C-alpha positions in Angstrom: 97.1 157.6 -33.4 99.6 157.0 -36.2 97.8 155.8 -39.1 96.5 157.7 -41.9 93.2 156.5 -43.3 92.8 156.1 -47.0 89.5 155.1 -48.6 88.2 155.3 -52.2 85.0 154.4 -54.1 86.3 151.2 -55.7 83.3 150.4 -57.8 79.5 150.7 -58.6 77.3 148.0 -59.5 75.6 147.8 -62.8 72.4 148.9 -61.7 73.8 151.9 -60.1 72.5 151.3 -56.6 75.4 150.3 -54.7 78.9 151.5 -54.2 81.9 149.8 -52.7 84.0 151.9 -50.2 87.5 150.5 -50.0 89.8 150.6 -47.2 93.4 151.2 -48.8 94.8 152.1 -45.4 98.3 150.5 -44.1 97.9 149.8 -40.7 100.9 150.0 -38.7 100.5 151.6 -35.2 98.1 150.3 -34.0 97.8 147.2 -36.1 94.6 146.6 -37.8 93.2 144.1 -35.1 94.0 146.5 -32.4 91.6 149.2 -33.8 87.9 149.4 -34.5 86.7 150.6 -37.9 83.4 152.5 -38.4 82.0 154.3 -41.6 78.9 156.5 -42.2 77.7 157.7 -45.3 75.6 160.8 -46.3 74.2 162.3 -49.3 74.9 166.0 -49.3 72.8 168.9 -50.9 74.4 171.8 -52.7 73.8 174.2 -49.4 76.1 171.6 -47.4 73.2 170.1 -45.5 72.7 166.3 -45.2 70.1 165.2 -47.5 70.0 161.6 -46.7 71.8 159.3 -44.2 72.8 156.3 -46.2 72.9 152.5 -45.5 76.5 151.6 -45.0 77.3 147.9 -44.4 80.6 146.3 -43.7 81.9 143.0 -45.4 82.2 141.8 -42.0 80.2 142.5 -39.0 83.1 142.7 -36.7 84.7 146.3 -36.5 88.1 144.9 -35.4 88.2 142.1 -38.0 91.2 142.5 -40.5 88.9 141.1 -43.2 86.6 144.3 -42.8 88.2 145.9 -45.9 85.2 147.2 -47.6 81.7 148.9 -46.9 78.9 148.6 -49.3 76.9 152.0 -49.8 73.5 152.3 -50.8 73.3 155.1 -53.4 70.4 157.5 -53.9 71.1 159.9 -56.8 74.1 161.5 -58.5 76.0 164.2 -56.7 78.1 164.9 -53.5 78.7 162.0 -51.3 80.3 162.4 -47.8 81.7 159.5 -45.7 82.6 159.9 -42.0 85.2 157.2 -41.1 87.0 156.5 -37.9 89.5 153.9 -36.4 89.2 153.6 -32.7 91.8 151.9 -30.5 90.9 148.9 -28.7 90.6 149.6 -24.9 93.7 148.7 -22.8 94.4 149.7 -19.1 95.6 153.3 -19.1 95.3 156.8 -18.4 93.1 158.5 -20.9 92.5 162.2 -21.7 89.1 163.9 -21.9 87.3 162.9 -25.2 89.6 160.0 -25.8 87.5 157.1 -27.2 88.2 153.4 -27.0 86.3 150.5 -28.2 85.6 147.4 -25.9 83.4 144.2 -26.6 81.3 146.0 -29.2 80.8 149.3 -27.7 82.7 152.6 -28.3 83.1 154.9 -25.2 84.5 158.3 -24.8 86.1 159.8 -21.8 84.1 162.5 -19.9 87.0 163.6 -17.9 91.0 164.0 -18.0 93.5 162.0 -16.4 91.0 159.2 -16.6 92.6 156.2 -14.8 90.9 153.1 -16.3 92.5 150.0 -15.0 89.7 147.5 -15.7 87.1 147.1 -18.5 84.4 147.7 -15.5 85.6 151.1 -15.4 84.3 152.1 -18.7 80.9 151.7 -17.3 81.4 154.6 -14.7 79.1 157.0 -16.1 80.6 159.9 -14.3 83.9 159.2 -16.4 82.8 157.5 -19.7 79.8 157.8 -22.1 78.6 155.3 -24.6 79.0 156.7 -28.3 76.1 155.1 -30.2 77.2 156.5 -33.6 80.9 156.1 -33.5 81.7 157.3 -37.1 80.2 160.8 -36.1 83.5 161.4 -34.1 85.2 162.2 -37.4 83.3 165.4 -37.5 85.0 166.6 -34.4 88.7 166.8 -35.7 90.0 170.2 -35.2 87.3 171.1 -32.7 87.6 171.4 -28.9 86.0 168.2 -28.4 88.2 166.1 -30.8 89.2 162.6 -29.8 92.9 163.0 -30.4 93.6 159.2 -29.8 91.7 158.1 -32.7 92.4 158.2 -36.5 89.5 159.6 -38.6 88.7 160.8 -42.4 86.3 162.8 -43.9 86.2 161.6 -47.5 84.1 163.5 -50.1 83.4 162.5 -53.8 81.1 163.6 -56.5 79.5 160.3 -58.1 77.6 160.4 -61.5 76.7 156.9 -62.4 73.2 157.8 -63.4 74.4 160.6 -65.6 76.9 158.3 -67.3 74.4 155.7 -68.2 71.8 158.4 -69.5 74.8 159.9 -71.6 75.4 156.7 -73.0 71.7 155.9 -73.8 71.8 159.2 -75.6 74.8 158.4 -77.6 73.2 155.0 -78.6 69.9 156.6 -79.6 71.4 159.6 -81.7 74.0 157.4 -83.4 71.1 155.2 -84.6 69.4 158.5 -86.0 72.7 159.5 -87.7 72.8 156.0 -89.6 69.4 157.0 -91.3 69.3 160.7 -91.4 71.6 163.7 -90.7 72.0 164.1 -87.0 70.0 166.9 -85.7 72.0 170.0 -84.3 69.8 169.9 -81.1 70.8 166.4 -80.3 74.4 167.0 -81.0 74.2 170.1 -78.7 72.6 168.1 -76.0 75.3 165.4 -76.0 77.8 168.1 -75.7 76.1 169.9 -72.8 75.9 166.3 -71.0 79.6 165.4 -71.6 80.6 168.9 -70.3 78.4 168.8 -67.1 79.8 165.1 -66.4 83.4 166.0 -66.9 82.7 169.1 -64.9 81.3 167.1 -62.0 84.4 165.0 -61.7 86.7 168.2 -62.2 84.6 169.7 -59.1 85.2 166.4 -57.2 89.0 166.5 -57.9 89.1 170.2 -56.6 87.1 169.4 -53.5 84.5 172.0 -54.9 81.7 169.7 -53.8 78.6 172.2 -53.8 79.4 173.2 -57.5 79.8 169.6 -58.3 76.2 168.7 -56.7 74.7 171.7 -58.6 76.1 170.1 -61.9 74.6 166.7 -61.0 71.0 168.4 -60.7 71.6 170.1 -63.9 72.3 166.7 -65.6 69.5 165.0 -64.0 67.1 167.6 -65.2 68.3 167.4 -68.7 67.9 163.6 -68.8 64.6 163.8 -67.1 63.1 166.3 -69.9 63.4 163.6 -72.5 
C-alpha cells in the first residue's frame, strides 16, 4: 500500500502505568476507513527476546473506524518497548498474490496461493486459498521476509521509556535538596544524582540512536540504583 505509518508515545499517566500510543499517520491511499489498524506491544529484554506481551487497547473497538486514533498500553518497567503495527486493506473483489492480507467483517485473512481470484466474501472461507490470522499485528514482523504481505502497510516502532527512573530521580532531588537546606550536601548524594541523570539521559540518547539493547541495560542500572535506597 502507499501510506507511511507514523506512531509516537504521546503521553504517560501520572501513575506511570499506562502510555498512549498515538497514530500520526496521514491516510491517503487507502483512506482510513478502507483499512484496518492493529497494534501489538512487547516489553523487550536486552538480549532482544520478548520479556512481556503488553495489554494494548484501542480507543475504538473497530479497527476500521476513523476515530481509532490511539492505543492505551499497559506499561511494566522502564526500558525497551517494541510495537508491531499494521494497516490492512478492507477486502474487495480482486486477484490477490500469495501472502496478501485483507480485512473483512472483523477477521483478517491471508492468501495462501498466488493468483488468488476472490470474487465474493464467501471465497475468503475457502481454506485451501485463505487462512485466518488471529494476531494481525504480527504480520509487521514479516516485512522484508519471503512471506511479507506486500499489500499492507506496517511499522515496527521501538522506544526507550523511563517514567519510573524520572520519578525516582525527582524524588532524590527533593530529598537531597531538603538535606542541603539544613547541612552541607554529602558528596555521595550529589554523585548519585549525577549518575542517575547521566543514565536517564543516556537512555534517551540510545533510544534516538535505535540502540535499544544498550538503552535497556541502562534502564536496569537505573532501577538497581533506585532500589538500593
